[in-house]
N, C-alpha and C positions, 0 to 999 in steps of 0.2 A: 846205219844210214845217217849221214850228216845233213843238217838243214840245207846246205848249199846244193845237195843233189836231189832234192824233192822233185818228183815228176809231176805232182799235182798240187793244186791249191789246197789249203787247209781251212777248216771251219773254225770259228771262235771256240774258246774253251767252254763256252756255255752251250754249244751245240754238239751233236754227235756226227761223226764221220767214220770212214773206214780206217781200221787200224793200219797205221803207216807201214810198219815192218812187214805185215802180211801182204800188203799190196805190192811193196817193193820186191819181196821174195817171189811172188807170183809172176810179176812182169819180167823179172830176171830169168826165171825158169822158162817163161813163154818165149823170150828172145832166143835162149839156148835151143829150145825145141824147134823153133822155126828155122834156125840156122843149122839144125842137125847135129848140135854139139851135146846132146844128152840122150841117154838110153831110154828115158821115160818119154813116150810119145805124148803129144797133145793134139786134141781134136776140137772141132767146133763145139761138140757136146761137152767136152771137159770145160771149156770156157763158159758155156751157158750155165753149168752147174756150180760154178765158182761162187763162193760166198766169203765175206770178210766180217770180222767182228766189228761191231759199232762201239766207238769210244769217243769220249769228249775230246774235241780238238783234233780229230782225225782228218783224213783226206776228204775233200768234197766228194760226196757220193755221186753227184751228177757228172762230174769230170771223169771219175773212175769208170762209171757205167758206160759213158760215151766211148772211152778208150777200149773197154771190153767189147763193145759192139764193133768197133773198127778192127780189133784183133780177130774177132770171130770171122768177120768178112774176109780178112787177109788169109786166114787158114782155109776157108771154103774156096777162095779164088785159087790158092795153091793146089788144093786137092783137085779142083776142076782141071787145072792146067796139066797136072800129072796124069789124071785119068784120060783126058782127051789126047794127050801125047801118046799114050799106049793103045787106047781103044777107039779113039775118034769121037768127034762131036755127036754123031748120031747115037752112039752107045751112051754117052753122058746124058743126053736128053731122055733116052729110054730109061736109064737108072733113076733120073729125077721123076719121070712120070710114074714109075713104080713106087717111089717114095711118096709121091703125092697121093697115090691110090690108098695108102695106109690111112690117110686123113678122111677119106670119103665115108667110112663107116659111121663116124660121128656126124659128119656134115649132112648125111642123109636122114638122120633122125629128126623127129619133129622138134620144133622150138619148145624149150622147157624140159626136154628129155634127153638132151645131148650128153650130159654128164651127170654123175651121181650127186646127190645133195651132200652137204657137209654132215658130219656126225652130229647127232642130237645135241643141241645146245651150243654148237660151234657156229661161228660166222663164216660165210663164204662169199663168193662173188655174186653180184646181182645177175640172175639168169638172163634177163632181157638184154643187159649190156654185152654179155658173152655171146648170146645168140645173134646179136647185131653184127659182131665181128665175124662170126661163123658165116652169116649170110653174105658178108663182103668177100669172104674166101670163096664161097660158091660162085659168086659173080666173077671173081678173078679166074677160077678154073673153067667155068662153063661158058662165060660170055666175054672173056678177056677184058673185064672191067679193071681199071687201074687199081693196084694195091702194091705197096712196097713192104719189104721186111722192116723198114724203119717205122712204118705206120703200125705194124703188128707189135713191134717192140715197145712202142710208146703208148700203146692202148692202156687205158685204165678202166677198171670196173668198179662200180659202186659196191658197197658192202650190203649183204642181206643175210637173212636166216631162214631156215625151214625150207619149204617147198619152192620158195622164190629164189633159192640160192643154189649154186654149184660149188662143190668142194674145190678148193684152190689148187691143190697138187695136180690133179688130172688136167685141169684147164691150162695150168702153166706148162706142163709137159707137152700137151697137144700143140699149143702155140709155139713152143720152142721148135717142134718138128716142122711146123709151117714156115717158120723163119728160115730154117735150113733149106727148105725147098725153094723159097723165094730168093734166098741168097745165091743158090745154084744157078738161077736164071739171070739174075741181075748182072 
């Protein structure tokens, strides 16, 4: 990768950003996958699970993360168009409703009990912060209160330990599924 072909801004050598070559390789592969020029498929889930090494002077993480969000939305939009083209809009909405139902198990649990706590001595997400976003999801599904995938993506949770915390992995996975559902409707 030459400096003239950089897709994203870089941070100073004193700050950390995403490793440039990893980012460039990923976005090149994503373009090929989107255009159908690679045997390796790419999905919204693949994009959600993508991580890059943090290095000094790397790409600006906010710019890359925003591009990943747009890329995920593009893949979901294409998936929707292909599905609707074959099965129809009603079938798409039915599939989304079924996917949304997989979220209800946790959403139906009492606040403070929706996710497992972090392992002993480990830090996790503040349970009240997570439960607040879960309550917003319930409002979206049950009362059509406004909520967007971008709001879920940009949500931040305070840090906590012990019984006031939820383990980060299950929370992240749950909200990634919620984003997929909302992207499918948006």
